[in-house]
PDB file of N, H, CA, C and O in Angstrom:
ATOM      1  N   UNK A   1       4.741 -15.973  -3.111  1.00  0.00           N
ATOM      2  CA  UNK A   1       3.685 -14.992  -3.312  1.00  0.00           C
ATOM      3  C   UNK A   1       3.534 -14.136  -2.063  1.00  0.00           C
ATOM      4  O   UNK A   1       4.001 -14.495  -0.982  1.00  0.00           O
ATOM      5  N   UNK A   2       2.882 -13.017  -2.233  1.00  0.00           N
ATOM      6  H   UNK A   2       2.502 -12.726  -3.112  1.00  0.00           H
ATOM      7  CA  UNK A   2       2.680 -12.093  -1.125  1.00  0.00           C
ATOM      8  C   UNK A   2       1.595 -12.561  -0.176  1.00  0.00           C
ATOM      9  O   UNK A   2       0.868 -13.518  -0.444  1.00  0.00           O
ATOM     10  N   UNK A   3       1.510 -11.871   0.915  1.00  0.00           N
ATOM     11  H   UNK A   3       2.101 -11.094   1.133  1.00  0.00           H
ATOM     12  CA  UNK A   3       0.488 -12.214   1.899  1.00  0.00           C
ATOM     13  C   UNK A   3      -0.804 -11.476   1.577  1.00  0.00           C
ATOM     14  O   UNK A   3      -0.796 -10.467   0.871  1.00  0.00           O
ATOM     15  N   UNK A   4      -1.913 -11.988   2.099  1.00  0.00           N
ATOM     16  H   UNK A   4      -1.919 -12.808   2.672  1.00  0.00           H
ATOM     17  CA  UNK A   4      -3.196 -11.324   1.917  1.00  0.00           C
ATOM     18  C   UNK A   4      -3.258 -10.113   2.827  1.00  0.00           C
ATOM     19  O   UNK A   4      -2.737 -10.140   3.943  1.00  0.00           O
ATOM     20  N   UNK A   5      -3.889  -9.059   2.355  1.00  0.00           N
ATOM     21  H   UNK A   5      -4.312  -9.038   1.449  1.00  0.00           H
ATOM     22  CA  UNK A   5      -4.054  -7.854   3.159  1.00  0.00           C
ATOM     23  C   UNK A   5      -5.433  -7.845   3.813  1.00  0.00           C
ATOM     24  O   UNK A   5      -6.422  -8.266   3.213  1.00  0.00           O
ATOM     25  N   UNK A   6      -5.480  -7.358   5.049  1.00  0.00           N
ATOM     26  H   UNK A   6      -4.676  -7.016   5.536  1.00  0.00           H
ATOM     27  CA  UNK A   6      -6.772  -7.180   5.701  1.00  0.00           C
ATOM     28  C   UNK A   6      -7.427  -5.924   5.126  1.00  0.00           C
ATOM     29  O   UNK A   6      -6.779  -5.133   4.441  1.00  0.00           O
ATOM     30  N   UNK A   7      -8.698  -5.756   5.410  1.00  0.00           N
ATOM     31  H   UNK A   7      -9.224  -6.399   5.966  1.00  0.00           H
ATOM     32  CA  UNK A   7      -9.407  -4.555   4.960  1.00  0.00           C
ATOM     33  C   UNK A   7      -8.712  -3.314   5.508  1.00  0.00           C
ATOM     34  O   UNK A   7      -8.557  -2.321   4.797  1.00  0.00           O
ATOM     35  N   UNK A   8      -8.293  -3.370   6.773  1.00  0.00           N
ATOM     36  H   UNK A   8      -8.419  -4.176   7.351  1.00  0.00           H
ATOM     37  CA  UNK A   8      -7.599  -2.234   7.386  1.00  0.00           C
ATOM     38  C   UNK A   8      -6.293  -1.932   6.650  1.00  0.00           C
ATOM     39  O   UNK A   8      -5.975  -0.770   6.396  1.00  0.00           O
ATOM     40  N   UNK A   9      -5.540  -2.980   6.307  1.00  0.00           N
ATOM     41  H   UNK A   9      -5.798  -3.924   6.513  1.00  0.00           H
ATOM     42  CA  UNK A   9      -4.293  -2.789   5.561  1.00  0.00           C
ATOM     43  C   UNK A   9      -4.565  -2.154   4.205  1.00  0.00           C
ATOM     44  O   UNK A   9      -3.824  -1.273   3.769  1.00  0.00           O
ATOM     45  N   UNK A  10      -5.618  -2.597   3.541  1.00  0.00           N
ATOM     46  H   UNK A  10      -6.220  -3.312   3.895  1.00  0.00           H
ATOM     47  CA  UNK A  10      -5.959  -2.050   2.226  1.00  0.00           C
ATOM     48  C   UNK A  10      -6.309  -0.572   2.328  1.00  0.00           C
ATOM     49  O   UNK A  10      -5.908   0.231   1.485  1.00  0.00           O
ATOM     50  N   UNK A  11      -7.062  -0.220   3.371  1.00  0.00           N
ATOM     51  H   UNK A  11      -7.387  -0.872   4.056  1.00  0.00           H
ATOM     52  CA  UNK A  11      -7.428   1.191   3.563  1.00  0.00           C
ATOM     53  C   UNK A  11      -6.190   2.038   3.815  1.00  0.00           C
ATOM     54  O   UNK A  11      -6.072   3.141   3.280  1.00  0.00           O
ATOM     55  N   UNK A  12      -5.261   1.528   4.631  1.00  0.00           N
ATOM     56  H   UNK A  12      -5.357   0.632   5.065  1.00  0.00           H
ATOM     57  CA  UNK A  12      -4.015   2.248   4.898  1.00  0.00           C
ATOM     58  C   UNK A  12      -3.217   2.439   3.613  1.00  0.00           C
ATOM     59  O   UNK A  12      -2.641   3.501   3.379  1.00  0.00           O
ATOM     60  N   UNK A  13      -3.192   1.397   2.783  1.00  0.00           N
ATOM     61  H   UNK A  13      -3.660   0.534   2.972  1.00  0.00           H
ATOM     62  CA  UNK A  13      -2.463   1.461   1.517  1.00  0.00           C
ATOM     63  C   UNK A  13      -3.085   2.502   0.577  1.00  0.00           C
ATOM     64  O   UNK A  13      -2.371   3.259  -0.081  1.00  0.00           O
ATOM     65  N   UNK A  14      -4.412   2.531   0.523  1.00  0.00           N
ATOM     66  H   UNK A  14      -4.991   1.916   1.058  1.00  0.00           H
ATOM     67  CA  UNK A  14      -5.112   3.515  -0.310  1.00  0.00           C
ATOM     68  C   UNK A  14      -4.828   4.929   0.195  1.00  0.00           C
ATOM     69  O   UNK A  14      -4.575   5.838  -0.596  1.00  0.00           O
ATOM     70  N   UNK A  15      -4.871   5.110   1.526  1.00  0.00           N
ATOM     71  H   UNK A  15      -5.075   4.371   2.169  1.00  0.00           H
ATOM     72  CA  UNK A  15      -4.581   6.429   2.107  1.00  0.00           C
ATOM     73  C   UNK A  15      -3.152   6.859   1.800  1.00  0.00           C
ATOM     74  O   UNK A  15      -2.909   8.018   1.467  1.00  0.00           O
ATOM     75  N   UNK A  16      -2.205   5.925   1.912  1.00  0.00           N
ATOM     76  H   UNK A  16      -2.404   4.983   2.183  1.00  0.00           H
ATOM     77  CA  UNK A  16      -0.800   6.231   1.637  1.00  0.00           C
ATOM     78  C   UNK A  16      -0.632   6.603   0.166  1.00  0.00           C
ATOM     79  O   UNK A  16       0.093   7.542  -0.165  1.00  0.00           O
ATOM     80  N   UNK A  17      -1.301   5.867  -0.704  1.00  0.00           N
ATOM     81  H   UNK A  17      -1.890   5.105  -0.435  1.00  0.00           H
ATOM     82  CA  UNK A  17      -1.224   6.136  -2.139  1.00  0.00           C
ATOM     83  C   UNK A  17      -1.767   7.533  -2.456  1.00  0.00           C
ATOM     84  O   UNK A  17      -1.210   8.245  -3.291  1.00  0.00           O
ATOM     85  N   UNK A  18      -2.853   7.918  -1.786  1.00  0.00           N
ATOM     86  H   UNK A  18      -3.305   7.340  -1.107  1.00  0.00           H
ATOM     87  CA  UNK A  18      -3.436   9.243  -2.009  1.00  0.00           C
ATOM     88  C   UNK A  18      -2.522  10.342  -1.466  1.00  0.00           C
ATOM     89  O   UNK A  18      -2.402  11.412  -2.064  1.00  0.00           O
ATOM     90  N   UNK A  19      -1.884  10.070  -0.330  1.00  0.00           N
ATOM     91  H   UNK A  19      -1.982   9.202   0.156  1.00  0.00           H
ATOM     92  CA  UNK A  19      -1.008  11.064   0.297  1.00  0.00           C
ATOM     93  C   UNK A  19       0.313  11.217  -0.458  1.00  0.00           C
ATOM     94  O   UNK A  19       0.923  12.286  -0.443  1.00  0.00           O
ATOM     95  N   UNK A  20       0.749  10.141  -1.116  1.00  0.00           N
ATOM     96  H   UNK A  20       0.253   9.273  -1.128  1.00  0.00           H
ATOM     97  CA  UNK A  20       2.034  10.129  -1.835  1.00  0.00           C
ATOM     98  C   UNK A  20       1.798   9.716  -3.289  1.00  0.00           C
ATOM     99  O   UNK A  20       2.184   8.613  -3.677  1.00  0.00           O
ATOM    100  N   UNK A  21       1.172  10.577  -4.104  1.00  0.00           N
ATOM    101  H   UNK A  21       0.859  11.473  -3.788  1.00  0.00           H
ATOM    102  CA  UNK A  21       0.811  10.182  -5.475  1.00  0.00           C
ATOM    103  C   UNK A  21       1.997   9.811  -6.366  1.00  0.00           C
ATOM    104  O   UNK A  21       1.808   9.163  -7.396  1.00  0.00           O
ATOM    105  N   UNK A  22       3.206  10.206  -5.991  1.00  0.00           N
ATOM    106  H   UNK A  22       3.359  10.732  -5.154  1.00  0.00           H
ATOM    107  CA  UNK A  22       4.372   9.897  -6.809  1.00  0.00           C
ATOM    108  C   UNK A  22       4.947   8.513  -6.568  1.00  0.00           C
ATOM    109  O   UNK A  22       5.839   8.078  -7.297  1.00  0.00           O
ATOM    110  N   UNK A  23       4.445   7.810  -5.547  1.00  0.00           N
ATOM    111  H   UNK A  23       3.721   8.163  -4.955  1.00  0.00           H
ATOM    112  CA  UNK A  23       4.985   6.476  -5.245  1.00  0.00           C
ATOM    113  C   UNK A  23       4.549   5.472  -6.308  1.00  0.00           C
ATOM    114  O   UNK A  23       3.407   5.492  -6.767  1.00  0.00           O
ATOM    115  N   UNK A  24       5.468   4.600  -6.691  1.00  0.00           N
ATOM    116  H   UNK A  24       6.396   4.584  -6.319  1.00  0.00           H
ATOM    117  CA  UNK A  24       5.140   3.548  -7.658  1.00  0.00           C
ATOM    118  C   UNK A  24       4.482   2.383  -6.927  1.00  0.00           C
ATOM    119  O   UNK A  24       4.483   2.334  -5.697  1.00  0.00           O
ATOM    120  N   UNK A  25       3.921   1.447  -7.688  1.00  0.00           N
ATOM    121  H   UNK A  25       3.920   1.487  -8.687  1.00  0.00           H
ATOM    122  CA  UNK A  25       3.328   0.261  -7.074  1.00  0.00           C
ATOM    123  C   UNK A  25       4.368  -0.523  -6.288  1.00  0.00           C
ATOM    124  O   UNK A  25       4.075  -1.049  -5.214  1.00  0.00           O
ATOM    125  N   UNK A  26       5.578  -0.600  -6.820  1.00  0.00           N
ATOM    126  H   UNK A  26       5.815  -0.172  -7.693  1.00  0.00           H
ATOM    127  CA  UNK A  26       6.650  -1.324  -6.127  1.00  0.00           C
ATOM    128  C   UNK A  26       6.983  -0.663  -4.793  1.00  0.00           C
ATOM    129  O   UNK A  26       7.174  -1.348  -3.787  1.00  0.00           O
ATOM    130  N   UNK A  27       7.052   0.658  -4.784  1.00  0.00           N
ATOM    131  H   UNK A  27       6.897   1.214  -5.601  1.00  0.00           H
ATOM    132  CA  UNK A  27       7.337   1.385  -3.541  1.00  0.00           C
ATOM    133  C   UNK A  27       6.211   1.191  -2.530  1.00  0.00           C
ATOM    134  O   UNK A  27       6.467   1.005  -1.340  1.00  0.00           O
ATOM    135  N   UNK A  28       4.971   1.234  -3.002  1.00  0.00           N
ATOM    136  H   UNK A  28       4.763   1.386  -3.969  1.00  0.00           H
ATOM    137  CA  UNK A  28       3.838   1.016  -2.105  1.00  0.00           C
ATOM    138  C   UNK A  28       3.858  -0.406  -1.546  1.00  0.00           C
ATOM    139  O   UNK A  28       3.537  -0.619  -0.376  1.00  0.00           O
ATOM    140  N   UNK A  29       4.228  -1.366  -2.367  1.00  0.00           N
ATOM    141  H   UNK A  29       4.488  -1.194  -3.317  1.00  0.00           H
ATOM    142  CA  UNK A  29       4.303  -2.757  -1.909  1.00  0.00           C
ATOM    143  C   UNK A  29       5.346  -2.908  -0.811  1.00  0.00           C
ATOM    144  O   UNK A  29       5.112  -3.588   0.188  1.00  0.00           O
ATOM    145  N   UNK A  30       6.510  -2.265  -1.002  1.00  0.00           N
ATOM    146  H   UNK A  30       6.700  -1.712  -1.814  1.00  0.00           H
ATOM    147  CA  UNK A  30       7.554  -2.315   0.031  1.00  0.00           C
ATOM    148  C   UNK A  30       7.087  -1.626   1.303  1.00  0.00           C
ATOM    149  O   UNK A  30       7.358  -2.106   2.404  1.00  0.00           O
ATOM    150  N   UNK A  31       6.388  -0.508   1.162  1.00  0.00           N
ATOM    151  H   UNK A  31       6.167  -0.119   0.268  1.00  0.00           H
ATOM    152  CA  UNK A  31       5.903   0.240   2.317  1.00  0.00           C
ATOM    153  C   UNK A  31       4.889  -0.589   3.111  1.00  0.00           C
ATOM    154  O   UNK A  31       4.855  -0.529   4.340  1.00  0.00           O
ATOM    155  N   UNK A  32       4.066  -1.360   2.402  1.00  0.00           N
ATOM    156  H   UNK A  32       4.093  -1.409   1.404  1.00  0.00           H
ATOM    157  CA  UNK A  32       2.994  -2.105   3.067  1.00  0.00           C
ATOM    158  C   UNK A  32       3.486  -3.282   3.893  1.00  0.00           C
ATOM    159  O   UNK A  32       2.735  -3.816   4.710  1.00  0.00           O
ATOM    160  N   UNK A  33       4.735  -3.697   3.697  1.00  0.00           N
ATOM    161  H   UNK A  33       5.345  -3.264   3.034  1.00  0.00           H
ATOM    162  CA  UNK A  33       5.244  -4.868   4.429  1.00  0.00           C
ATOM    163  C   UNK A  33       5.616  -4.549   5.833  1.00  0.00           C
ATOM    164  O   UNK A  33       6.059  -5.430   6.570  1.00  0.00           O
TER     165      UNK A  33
END
């Protein structure tokens, strides 16, 4: 299973998702590692 994300990590992920709306969940997951 994956690791838990900190609040800061979650915010970064949300910001990245907003900046790159074409990214899939899988791509975002790879980016977050």
